[in-house]
C-alpha positions in Angstrom: -26.3 51.3 0.5 -27.2 48.0 0.1 -26.4 45.2 2.2 -23.3 42.5 0.6 -24.2 39.0 -0.3 -24.1 36.8 2.6 -20.9 35.0 2.8 -22.9 31.3 1.3 -23.8 33.3 -1.5 -19.7 34.3 -2.4 -18.9 30.5 -1.8 -20.8 29.2 -4.0 -20.3 31.1 -6.7 -16.8 30.8 -6.3 -17.0 26.9 -6.1 -19.0 27.3 -9.4 -15.8 29.9 -10.4 -12.6 27.4 -9.7 -14.3 24.5 -11.1 -15.4 25.7 -14.4 -12.5 28.2 -14.8 -9.9 26.6 -13.7 -10.8 23.1 -13.8 -10.9 21.8 -10.1 -13.6 20.1 -8.6 -15.2 22.0 -6.2 -18.2 22.4 -4.6 -20.1 24.3 -1.7 -23.3 23.0 -0.8 -25.9 25.5 0.7 -26.7 24.2 4.4 -29.7 25.4 6.4 -30.1 29.0 8.2 -27.9 30.1 5.5 -24.8 29.3 7.0 -21.4 30.0 5.3 -20.6 26.3 3.9 -17.3 25.7 3.2 -15.6 24.4 -0.3 -14.8 21.0 -0.8 -12.4 20.1 -3.2 -10.5 17.6 -5.3 -7.6 18.6 -7.3 -5.0 15.8 -8.7 -5.6 13.5 -5.9 -5.4 15.9 -2.8 -8.4 16.9 -1.1 -8.9 20.2 -0.2 -10.9 22.6 2.0 -11.3 26.4 0.5 -12.4 28.6 3.8 -13.9 32.0 2.9 -15.6 34.5 4.6 -15.7 38.8 5.0 -13.9 38.1 8.3 -10.0 37.0 8.1 -9.6 35.2 12.1 -13.1 33.1 10.7 -11.3 32.2 7.6 -8.2 31.5 9.3 -9.9 29.0 12.4 -12.0 27.3 10.5 -9.1 26.1 7.5 -7.2 25.1 10.5 -9.5 23.7 11.9 -10.8 21.3 8.8 -6.8 20.2 8.4 -7.0 19.4 12.4 -10.6 17.0 12.0 -8.1 15.0 8.9 -10.3 15.5 6.4 -8.0 17.4 4.2 -5.0 17.3 3.2 -4.4 21.0 2.3 -6.5 23.8 3.6 -7.1 27.3 2.3 -8.4 30.3 4.6 -10.0 33.4 2.0 -10.4 36.3 3.2 -12.7 38.2 1.4 -11.8 41.7 1.1 -14.2 43.5 -1.3 -17.9 44.0 -0.4 -19.8 43.1 -3.2 -23.1 45.0 -4.2 -26.6 42.9 -4.0 -26.8 42.1 -7.8 -27.7 38.6 -9.5 -25.2 35.9 -8.8 -24.2 35.7 -12.7 -23.0 39.2 -12.6 -21.5 38.6 -8.8 -20.0 36.0 -10.5 -18.0 38.2 -12.9 -17.1 40.5 -9.6 -15.7 37.7 -7.8 -13.7 37.1 -11.0 -11.7 40.4 -11.0 -11.3 40.1 -7.5 -8.1 39.7 -5.2 -8.4 37.8 -2.0 -5.6 37.4 0.8 -4.8 33.3 1.2 -2.9 31.6 3.6 -2.0 28.1 3.6 -2.7 25.4 5.9 -0.7 21.9 5.4 0.5 19.7 8.6 2.6 22.0 11.4 5.4 19.8 11.1 6.4 20.9 7.1 4.4 24.3 7.3 7.7 26.7 7.6 9.5 24.7 4.4 6.3 24.9 2.6 6.5 28.6 3.0 9.9 29.1 1.8 9.3 26.6 -0.8 5.9 28.8 -2.0 7.9 32.3 -1.8 11.0 31.4 -4.0 8.4 29.6 -6.4 6.5 32.5 -6.9 8.6 35.1 -6.2 6.0 37.0 -3.6 6.9 37.2 -0.1 4.0 35.8 2.6 3.1 38.8 5.6 6.1 37.6 8.0 4.1 37.7 11.3 0.8 36.2 9.8 1.9 34.2 6.7 -0.8 35.6 4.8 -0.1 36.1 0.9 -1.6 39.1 -0.5 -4.0 40.4 -2.7 -4.2 36.9 -5.2 -6.4 36.6 -8.2 -8.4 33.8 -8.8 -6.4 32.4 -11.9 -3.7 32.2 -9.5 -5.1 29.8 -7.2 -4.0 27.2 -9.5 -0.6 27.7 -9.4 -0.4 28.0 -5.9 -2.1 24.4 -5.7 0.1 23.1 -8.2 3.2 24.5 -6.2 1.5 23.2 -3.0 1.3 20.0 -5.0 4.5 19.9 -6.2 6.1 20.6 -2.6 4.1 17.7 -1.5 5.0 15.2 -3.6 8.5 15.3 -3.2 7.8 14.0 0.6 11.1 15.8 1.9 10.0 15.6 5.4 9.3 11.8 4.9 13.0 11.5 3.5 14.7 13.6 6.2 13.3 11.3 8.8 13.6 8.5 7.3 17.9 9.4 6.9 18.1 10.5 10.4 16.7 6.8 11.7 19.0 5.3 9.2 21.6 6.8 10.6 20.8 6.2 14.5 20.0 2.6 13.1 23.5 2.6 11.5 25.3 4.1 14.4 23.6 1.5 16.6 24.5 -1.5 14.1 28.1 -0.2 14.8 27.8 0.1 17.8 27.4 -3.7 18.5 29.9 -4.9 16.0 32.8 -2.8 17.9 31.5 -4.5 21.0 30.9 -7.8 19.9 34.0 -9.5 19.2 32.9 -12.7 19.9 29.9 -12.6 18.5 28.1 -13.6 21.5 25.4 -10.8 21.5 24.8 -11.4 17.9 23.7 -15.3 18.4 21.7 -14.2 21.4 19.4 -11.5 19.5 19.5 -14.2 16.3 17.8 -16.3 19.3 15.5 -14.1 19.9 14.5 -13.7 15.9 14.8 -16.6 14.6 15.5 -19.9 16.6 12.0 -21.3 15.3 12.5 -21.3 11.8 16.0 -23.7 11.6 17.2 -21.1 8.8 20.6 -20.3 7.5 19.9 -16.8 6.8 24.1 -15.5 6.4 26.8 -15.5 7.1 29.4 -13.4 8.5 28.8 -9.7 8.3 25.9 -10.0 6.5 24.2 -12.3 9.7 25.2 -9.0 11.9 23.9 -6.4 9.8 20.3 -8.0 10.1 20.0 -9.3 13.3 21.7 -5.8 14.8 19.9 -3.7 12.3 16.0 -5.6 12.9 16.7 -5.4 17.0 17.2 -1.2 16.0 14.2 -0.8 14.1 12.4 -3.2 16.8 13.5 -0.7 19.8 12.3 2.2 17.8 8.9 1.0 16.7 8.2 -0.3 20.3 9.1 3.2 21.5 7.1 5.0 18.9 4.1 2.7 19.5 4.2 2.8 23.1 3.8 6.8 22.7 1.1 6.2 20.2 -1.0 4.7 22.5 0.0 6.1 25.9 -3.0 8.6 25.2 -5.5 6.3 25.9 -3.7 5.2 29.3 -3.3 7.9 31.9 -1.5 5.9 34.1 1.3 5.9 31.6 4.0 8.3 32.1 6.2 9.5 28.7 9.2 7.9 27.6 11.6 10.3 28.0 10.6 9.5 32.3 12.0 5.8 31.6 14.8 6.6 30.0 16.6 9.3 31.3 18.9 7.5 33.9 19.1 4.0 32.5 17.6 4.1 28.6 18.1 0.2 28.6 16.6 -1.0 31.8 14.4 2.1 31.8 12.9 1.7 27.9 12.3 -2.4 29.6 10.3 -1.3 32.1 8.0 1.3 30.1 7.5 -1.9 27.6 6.9 -3.9 30.8 4.2 -1.6 32.2 2.9 -1.2 29.0 2.6 -5.1 29.4 1.1 -4.8 31.9 -1.8 -3.7 30.1 -2.1 -6.1 27.2 -0.2 -5.5 24.0 2.3 -8.5 24.2 3.2 -8.9 20.7 3.9 -5.3 20.2 6.7 -5.1 22.8 7.4 -8.8 24.2 10.4 -9.7 21.4 11.9 -6.0 22.0 11.7 -7.0 25.9 13.6 -9.5 25.5 16.1 -8.2 23.1 16.7 -5.7 25.7 17.3 -8.1 28.5 20.5 -9.0 26.5 22.2 -6.0 25.3 25.3 -4.3 27.6 25.4 -1.4 29.2 27.9 0.2 26.4 24.9 0.6 24.1 22.8 2.5 26.4 23.2 6.2 24.6 22.0 4.2 21.1 19.1 2.9 22.9 18.1 5.8 24.0 18.8 8.0 20.7 16.1 5.7 19.0 13.7 5.6 21.5 13.9 9.2 21.6 13.2 8.8 18.0 10.6 6.7 18.5 8.6 9.6 20.7 9.2 12.0 17.9 8.1 10.3 15.5 5.0 9.2 17.3 4.2 12.6 17.8 4.5 13.1 13.8 0.6 12.1 12.8 1.3 13.2 9.1 4.3 10.9 9.2 2.6 8.0 10.3 0.3 7.9 7.8 3.0 7.6 5.4 3.8 4.1 6.5 7.1 5.0 7.6 7.6 1.7 9.3 7.5 -0.3 6.0 10.1 1.8 5.0 12.7 1.9 7.1 12.3 -1.5 7.5 12.9 -2.3 3.4 15.9 -0.3 4.0 17.1 -2.1 6.8 16.6 -5.7 5.0 16.9 -4.3 1.6 19.9 -6.1 0.4 20.3 -8.7 3.1 20.2 -12.4 2.9 16.9 -13.4 4.6 14.6 -12.0 2.1 16.4 -13.7 -0.2 16.2 -16.6 1.5 12.8 -16.9 1.5 12.6 -15.4 -2.1 10.7 -12.6 -0.3 11.3 -8.6 -2.2 9.7 -6.1 -0.6 7.1 -4.1 -2.6 8.4 -0.6 -3.4 6.2 1.7 -1.6 5.0 4.2 -4.3 4.2 0.9 -6.6 2.1 -0.9 -3.4 0.4 2.8 -3.5 -0.7 2.8 -6.9 -2.0 -0.7 -6.7 -3.8 -0.4 -3.4 -5.4 2.7 -4.7 -6.3 1.3 -8.5 -8.0 -2.1 -7.2 -10.1 -0.7 -4.1 -11.5 1.9 -6.9 -11.9 -0.9 -9.1 -13.8 -3.3 -5.9 -16.8 -0.4 -5.4 -16.6 0.2 -9.6 -15.2 3.7 -9.1 -12.7 3.0 -12.4 -15.5 3.9 -14.3 -17.4 6.8 -12.3 -15.5 9.6 -10.1 -16.6 9.3 -6.4 -17.2 13.5 -6.9 -20.3 12.2 -9.4 -22.0 10.2 -7.1 -25.0 11.2 -6.0 -25.7 11.7 -2.0 -27.1 8.2 -1.3 -24.8 6.3 -3.5 -22.2 7.9 -1.1 -23.9 6.6 1.6 -24.2 3.1 0.4 -21.0 3.1 -0.3 -19.7 4.7 2.5 -21.6 1.6 4.3 -20.2 -1.0 2.2 -16.4 0.2 2.6 -16.8 -0.4 6.3 -18.0 -4.4 5.4 -14.9 -5.0 3.4 -12.2 -7.4 3.8 -8.2 -7.8 2.7 -5.7 -9.8 2.8 -2.0 -10.5 2.2 -1.1 -13.9 2.5 2.3 -13.3 2.3 2.0 -9.8 4.0 6.2 -9.4 4.4 6.6 -5.7 6.0 2.8 -5.3 5.2 3.0 -2.6 2.7 0.4 -3.7 0.7 -2.0 -4.0 3.5 -1.1 -0.5 5.0 -1.6 1.1 1.1 -4.7 -1.3 1.1 -6.1 0.5 4.6 -4.6 3.8 3.3 -6.5 3.5 0.1 -9.8 3.1 1.8 -9.4 5.1 4.9 -9.0 7.5 1.8 -11.9 6.8 0.4 -14.2 7.4 3.2 -12.4 10.6 4.0 -12.9 11.7 0.5 -16.9 10.2 0.2 -17.8 11.7 3.7 -16.1 15.0 3.0 -17.3 16.0 -0.5 -20.7 14.8 -0.4 -21.3 16.4 2.9 -21.6 13.3 5.1 -20.6 14.8 8.5 -23.7 16.3 8.7 -25.3 12.8 9.0 -22.4 10.9 10.9 -21.7 13.2 13.7 -18.2 14.8 14.4 -16.4 13.8 11.4 -13.0 13.1 13.4 -14.7 10.2 15.6 -16.3 8.8 12.6 -12.9 8.6 11.0 -11.3 7.2 13.7 -14.4 4.2 13.8 -14.0 3.3 10.2 -10.2 2.6 10.5 -10.5 0.7 13.5 -13.4 -1.0 11.7 -10.4 -1.6 8.8 -8.0 -2.9 11.1 -9.7 -5.0 13.4 -12.4 -7.0 11.5 -11.6 -5.7 7.7 -7.7 -6.6 7.4 -5.7 -9.8 7.2 -2.1 -10.6 7.0 -0.3 -14.0 6.7 3.6 -14.5 6.6 6.3 -16.9 7.4 7.8 -14.9 9.4 6.5 -13.6 13.2 9.2 -10.7 12.9 7.7 -9.6 9.6 4.4 -10.3 10.8 5.0 -8.2 14.0 6.3 -5.0 11.7 2.8 -5.3 10.1 1.1 -5.2 13.1 2.7 -2.4 14.5 3.0 -0.7 11.2 -0.8 -0.8 10.6 -1.3 -0.1 14.8 0.5 3.5 14.1 -0.9 4.4 10.9 -4.6 4.0 12.4 -6.1 6.8 13.9 -8.0 5.3 16.9 -6.9 3.0 19.8 -6.7 -0.5 18.4 -7.8 -3.8 20.1 -6.9 -6.6 18.1 -5.6 -7.1 14.5 -5.8 -10.1 12.0 -2.0 -10.5 11.2 -0.7 -14.2 11.4 2.5 -16.4 11.4 2.5 -19.6 9.4 5.1 -21.6 10.1 7.5 -22.6 6.5 9.4 -25.7 7.2 9.7 -29.4 8.9 7.8 -30.1 11.9 9.9 -33.2 12.9 8.1 -34.7 15.8 5.5 -35.2 13.3 7.2 -36.1 10.5 5.4 -33.3 8.5 6.1 -30.8 6.0 4.3 -27.7 6.2 4.2 -25.7 3.6 3.0 -21.6 5.3 0.4 -19.8 3.2 -0.1 -22.8 0.9 -1.5 -25.0 3.4 -4.5 -23.2 2.7 -5.0 -24.7 -0.3 -5.1 -27.9 1.4 -7.1 -27.7 4.0 -7.9 -24.4 6.0 -8.9 -26.2 9.3 -5.8 -28.1 9.4 -4.1 -24.9 9.5 -5.7 -23.9 12.5 -5.7 -27.4 14.4 -1.8 -27.8 14.3 -2.0 -24.3 16.4 -2.5 -25.7 20.1 0.9 -28.6 18.9 3.6 -26.8 21.0 7.2 -29.0 21.2 10.5 -28.7 20.8 10.9 -25.0 21.4 8.6 -24.3 19.0 6.2 -21.6 20.1 3.3 -22.6 18.1 3.2 -23.3 13.9 0.3 -20.9 13.5 -0.2 -17.7 15.6 -2.4 -14.3 15.5 -0.4 -11.7 15.9 -2.6 -9.0 17.3 -1.1 -5.8 19.4 -3.1 -7.5 22.5 -1.4 -10.7 22.8 -1.1 -14.0 20.7 -4.3 -15.5 20.8 -4.7 -19.7 20.1 -6.7 -19.3 17.3 -6.5 -19.3 13.4 -9.7 -17.6 11.7 -9.8 -16.1 8.4 -12.6 -15.4 6.3 -13.9 -18.2 3.6 -13.7 -14.8 1.3 -12.4 -12.1 0.6 -13.3 -8.8 -0.7 -9.7 -7.6 -1.8 -6.4 -10.0 -2.3 -3.4 -7.7 -2.8 0.1 -9.5 -2.7 3.8 -9.7 -4.0 3.8 -13.3 -3.2 7.5 -15.3 -3.4 7.6 -16.2 -6.9 11.2 -17.0 -7.6 11.7 -21.2 -8.6 15.1 -21.5 -7.1 14.2 -20.0 -3.5 18.0 -20.2 -2.3 19.5 -17.1 -1.2 21.4 -15.2 -4.1 22.8 -12.5 -1.5 26.4 -14.8 -1.1 27.9 -18.0 -3.2 26.1 -20.9 -2.9 26.6 -24.2 -4.3 25.0 -27.4 -4.9 21.8 -28.0 -2.4 21.6 -24.5 -1.5 20.4 -23.2 -5.0 18.0 -25.6 -4.9 14.3 -25.3 -4.5 13.9 -23.8 -0.3 17.5 -23.4 -0.1 17.4 -21.9 3.4 16.4 -25.0 5.1 19.6 -26.0 6.9 18.3 -29.8 7.2 18.7 -31.6 4.0 16.2 -34.3 5.4 13.7 -31.6 5.9 14.7 -29.6 2.9 13.8 -32.9 0.6 10.3 -33.5 2.9 9.3 -30.2 2.4 9.7 -29.9 -1.8 8.2 -33.5 -1.5 5.2 -31.7 -0.3 5.2 -28.4 -2.8 5.8 -30.7 -5.6 2.4 -32.9 -4.7 0.7 -29.4 -4.1 1.8 -28.0 -7.4 0.2 -31.1 -9.5 -2.7 -31.0 -7.7 -3.2 -27.2 -8.8 -1.6 -27.8 -12.5 -4.3 -30.1 -12.6 -7.2 -27.9 -11.1 -5.8 -25.6 -14.0 -6.4 -27.6 -16.8 -9.5 -28.9 -15.8 -10.9 -25.5 -15.0 -9.5 -24.5 -18.4 -11.6 -27.2 -20.1 -14.6 -26.4 -18.3 -14.9 -22.5 -19.9 -13.8 -23.5 -23.4 -17.5 -23.2 -24.6 -18.3 -20.9 -22.5 -15.9 -17.8 -21.7 -13.1 -18.9 -23.6 -15.2 -19.5 -26.6 -13.4 -17.1 -28.6 -10.0 -18.2 -27.6 -8.0 -19.0 -31.6 -8.7 -22.9 -32.4 -5.0 -24.1 -32.1 -5.2 -22.7 -28.1 -8.4 -24.9 -27.4 -7.0 -27.8 -28.9 -3.7 -27.6 -27.2 -5.9 -27.6 -23.9 -8.2 -30.7 -24.7 -5.8 -32.5 -26.8 -2.4 -31.8 -25.0 -0.5 -32.4 -27.9 3.2 -33.8 -27.1 5.0 -31.3 -28.9 3.5 -28.2 -27.1 3.0 -30.0 -24.0 5.2 -27.3 -21.8 2.2 -25.0 -21.8 0.5 -27.4 -19.4 3.5 -27.3 -16.9 3.6 -24.5 -14.6 6.8 -25.8 -13.0 9.1 -22.9 -14.1 6.3 -20.4 -12.9 7.4 -21.2 -9.6 5.3 -20.3 -6.4 3.8 -17.0 -7.4 1.1 -18.4 -9.8 0.1 -20.9 -6.7 -0.6 -17.8 -4.7 -2.4 -16.5 -7.9 -4.4 -19.9 -7.6 -5.2 -19.4 -3.9 -6.2 -15.7 -4.4 -8.9 -17.6 -7.1 -10.1 -19.7 -4.4 -10.5 -17.0 -1.4 -11.6 -14.3 -3.4 -15.6 -13.4 -3.5 -17.4 -13.0 -6.2 -17.1 -9.7 -7.6 -14.1 -9.1 -5.7 -10.7 -8.3 -6.9 -7.1 -9.7 -6.8 -4.1 -7.3 -7.2 -0.6 -8.7 -7.3 2.9 -8.3 -8.1 4.3 -10.9 -10.3 7.2 -11.5 -13.2 6.9 -10.1 -16.1 6.7 -13.5 -18.1 3.0 -13.8 -16.7 2.4 -12.0 -20.2 3.8 -14.4 -22.0 5.4 -17.1 -20.5 5.1 -20.6 -20.9 4.7 -21.6 -17.9 2.3 -19.1 -17.0 -0.1 -20.1 -19.6 -2.6 -21.7 -17.3 -2.4 -18.3 -15.3 -3.8 -16.3 -18.3 -6.5 -18.9 -19.0 -7.2 -18.6 -15.5 -7.5 -14.6 -15.5 -8.9 -14.7 -18.8 -11.7 -17.0 -17.8 -12.9 -16.4 -13.9 -11.9 -12.7 -14.2 -12.2 -9.4 -15.6 -8.4 -8.5 -16.2 -8.5 -4.7 -15.5 -5.2 -3.4 -15.2 -1.9 -4.4 -16.4 1.1 -2.2 -15.7 4.7 -2.5 -17.3 7.6 -0.1 -16.5 10.0 1.0 -19.1 11.8 3.7 -17.2 15.1 3.7 -17.6 16.5 5.0 -14.9 14.6 3.6 -11.8 14.2 0.1 -13.5 11.2 -1.9 -14.7 10.6 -3.9 -11.4 8.1 -3.3 -8.6 10.0 -4.4 -5.8 12.9 -3.6 -3.5 15.8 -4.5 -5.1 14.8 -6.9 -8.0 16.8 -6.5 -11.4 14.2 -8.5 -13.4 11.1 -7.1 -14.9 7.9 -7.1 -13.2 4.1 -6.4 -13.7 1.0 -4.8 -11.7 -1.8 -7.1 -12.1 -5.3 -5.9 -11.0 -8.5 -8.1 -12.1 -12.5 -8.6 -10.7 -14.2 -12.4 -11.0 -16.9 -12.3 -11.9 -19.6 -14.9 -12.6 -20.6 -13.4 -16.9 -18.1 -11.8 -19.1 -19.6 -8.5 -20.8 -19.1 -8.1 -24.0 -17.4 -4.8 -23.9 -15.0 -5.5 -21.6 -11.5 -4.1 -21.7 -8.3 -4.7 -20.2 -6.1 -1.2 -19.7 -2.9 -1.6 -20.5 -0.2 0.9 -19.1 3.3 1.6 -19.6 5.3 3.6 -17.3 7.7 5.8 -19.0 8.2 7.5 -15.3 7.3 4.9 -12.3 6.4 7.0 -9.9 9.1 8.2 -7.3 6.8 8.7 -4.2 3.4 7.7 -2.4 1.3 11.0 -3.6 2.7 10.9 -6.8 1.5 7.3 -7.3 -2.0 8.7 -5.8 -2.1 11.4 -8.6 -0.6 8.6 -11.1 -3.7 6.6 -10.2 -5.9 9.7 -10.5 -4.6 10.4 -13.8 -5.0 6.9 -15.2 -8.6 6.7 -14.0 -9.4 9.7 -15.7 -7.7 9.0 -19.2 -9.3 5.9 -19.6 -13.0 7.2 -19.3 -14.7 7.3 -22.7 -14.2 6.1 -25.9 -10.5 6.6 -26.5 -8.2 3.6 -26.7 -4.8 5.3 -26.5 -4.0 7.7 -24.0 -0.7 9.5 -22.8 -0.3 10.9 -19.2 1.6 13.5 -18.9 3.1 16.3 -16.2 6.0 18.9 -16.0 8.5 16.2 -16.8 7.1 15.3 -20.2 5.8 11.6 -20.4 4.5 9.7 -17.6 2.5 6.8 -19.2 1.5 5.5 -22.1 -1.9 4.0 -22.1 -3.1 1.2 -24.4 -7.0 -0.1 -24.2 -7.2 -3.8 -25.1 -10.8 -5.3 -26.1 -11.5 -8.6 -24.6 -11.8 -10.3 -27.7 -8.0 -9.5 -28.7 -7.1 -10.1 -25.2 -8.5 -14.1 -26.1 -7.1 -13.8 -29.3 -3.1 -13.1 -28.5 -3.5 -15.2 -25.1 -0.3 -16.9 -25.7 1.5 -13.5 -25.3 -0.1 -10.0 -24.1 3.3 -8.4 -23.7 2.6 -7.5 -27.5 0.4 -4.8 -26.6 3.0 -3.2 -23.9 5.8 -4.0 -25.9 6.7 -0.3 -26.7 6.1 3.0 -25.4 5.4 3.9 -29.8 1.8 3.9 -29.7 2.0 4.2 -33.5 4.9 1.7 -33.6 2.7 -0.9 -31.7 -0.3 0.0 -34.1 1.8 -1.2 -36.7 2.9 -4.3 -35.0 -0.6 -5.2 -34.2 -1.8 -4.8 -37.8 1.3 -6.7 -39.1 0.2 -9.6 -36.6 -3.3 -9.3 -37.4 -3.0 -10.0 -41.1 -0.7 -12.8 -40.1 2.7 -11.0 -42.3 4.9 -11.5 -38.8 4.5 -13.4 -36.3 5.8 -13.7 -32.8 
């Protein structure tokens, strides 16, 4: 009897069958010495590894190893039970297609039990109780299995359960603090640690205690998680449980002080100060938070899901501080949708699937990825930066795994750690007006990164009035004036102010402010309301005005005057920019629009005013100034940018200096028309690439979401569906899943974008594309006007 075909032949044929018959993007590259290749797949946004072998134990061992290396989301072990005859490969393929395999599925250990139960219920079959192998699975059923695995992962139930547990522990801490602090002394002491630098009036009564005690609890939790996360790199440190066994408050303080002796000042210093003012009655609550932090740190899969940002949003969700700063944190799924589309556009992967790249192209792209510079100049808790990190790191994982680059770069886990370190230490820059938020960003990035990070580039820039210098300071918007001047103020320390500009790193606060002159990607959800007074409680008079959170009226007026000067200057620069491009990139605009820009007729002059657009437009202009050629900007902005009169010059800027690639709005009646937490107004996601010249075939993809993504993985899958739908010549498309229509896509030519620059909202005015065509045709014929 002739020998059976070797495993590398079987796996190569399996990859072809899975690709052609099931539509799963698979490859199994044959290697030297006829070593068995794994089957590397990409399906619905998931990176999947399949290890098929005549030996069940070999397949199981290799699948588990792939998952531990961090290269795949899901690993499948396939036991080839049938011995095939030595026949030509086409005939062998037919035999494989009719075969049955035993299959074992590997996902992160923390969710493996619940996945198994979920799968058994969905497919109506039981795995072997002892081994967890599913027996006698036919090839067509592989896709069904993967669909159910995807469905399970999309739900993120384990993330939700842990966040609920965190919220319960924090709620208990808040309530315990309130019961103890009958005179408000503890609240005042903690408030001074958090915000004494800012001179803010953030809230009153229960609102104030809620946010102060809530953020104290979150600091304790995150510092404990951070300690455990990096403890493995410092053998002299013992587990946090050993510190808190007898005296949780002083024990945790001692643990963080021991860490402080090594360094990591910013990550733990504020928490140490908080612990110093906590009364002993809170010992049990502190222990519960520290133990939960240690539990979180041991769950690497959870750390990759930006759990810290999610909890931060939950804790600060509806409280007046964020509203005082006109700051609304981006919904986590929206952040990942925005970041994934933006990073793919940056590397021109919107039009070309990464799996279709030649191997040398993939290697070159990986080298470029290591040099990328990303910034959020109003970073808040860092959700957009962590989403960008995740998208870039995931892209590098996909390139290494799918194109077998691990053969060139050595151990894949080591090179992925190195890429993660480079991104955090040299590639990602964040700026915020609140030091506490910047610290959350720094810790969040450190927790998501796989390696031992030594520094980060997260800055706090003071927003307010510097009394001794008689100078208003506009936070990140000072970069519109002089970036060098921003850095120069760092050395000035007076009146209890620790520094108007500080660089937050996990190894201390450095006395320098340095950001690149140009960025590859600028991603932001800027403060964009016009009257930035708080709306969480009743306000009257001056508190409703611009910068209403500033307590001192003299300081507030000085800040408003400085802001007005910047706004007027930017308005003139935008008008000049528009005039300079009338005969070039804007020459296809209607004559009426050109005359408006050139002649400024009195009855249409409001189109050239930007006051009602608020800070959002200024941050958009700031991004234009700092993004490099062929770089990308990605923004969360009010939907008014599509048609608002005060946003007219912003549309001119986008149309002249950028290829506006994506415009995304929501028509989700259940989850809302917003992309920021707790916002009631309609918003839009914009993604654009800065260009020197416009191509005649440029198109803008307008996307109307019927159902917003509810989880991170759902957002990643939606991004993949969008890119797949827009490739080719179709101008209209629908994205659907088991729940029905998810999104409606309408591609618009650049000529139409310029023709209707007064109102881009018409391209997403309805999810009914037939009705949209009728309306657009009537508009084109002049039978109706908007």
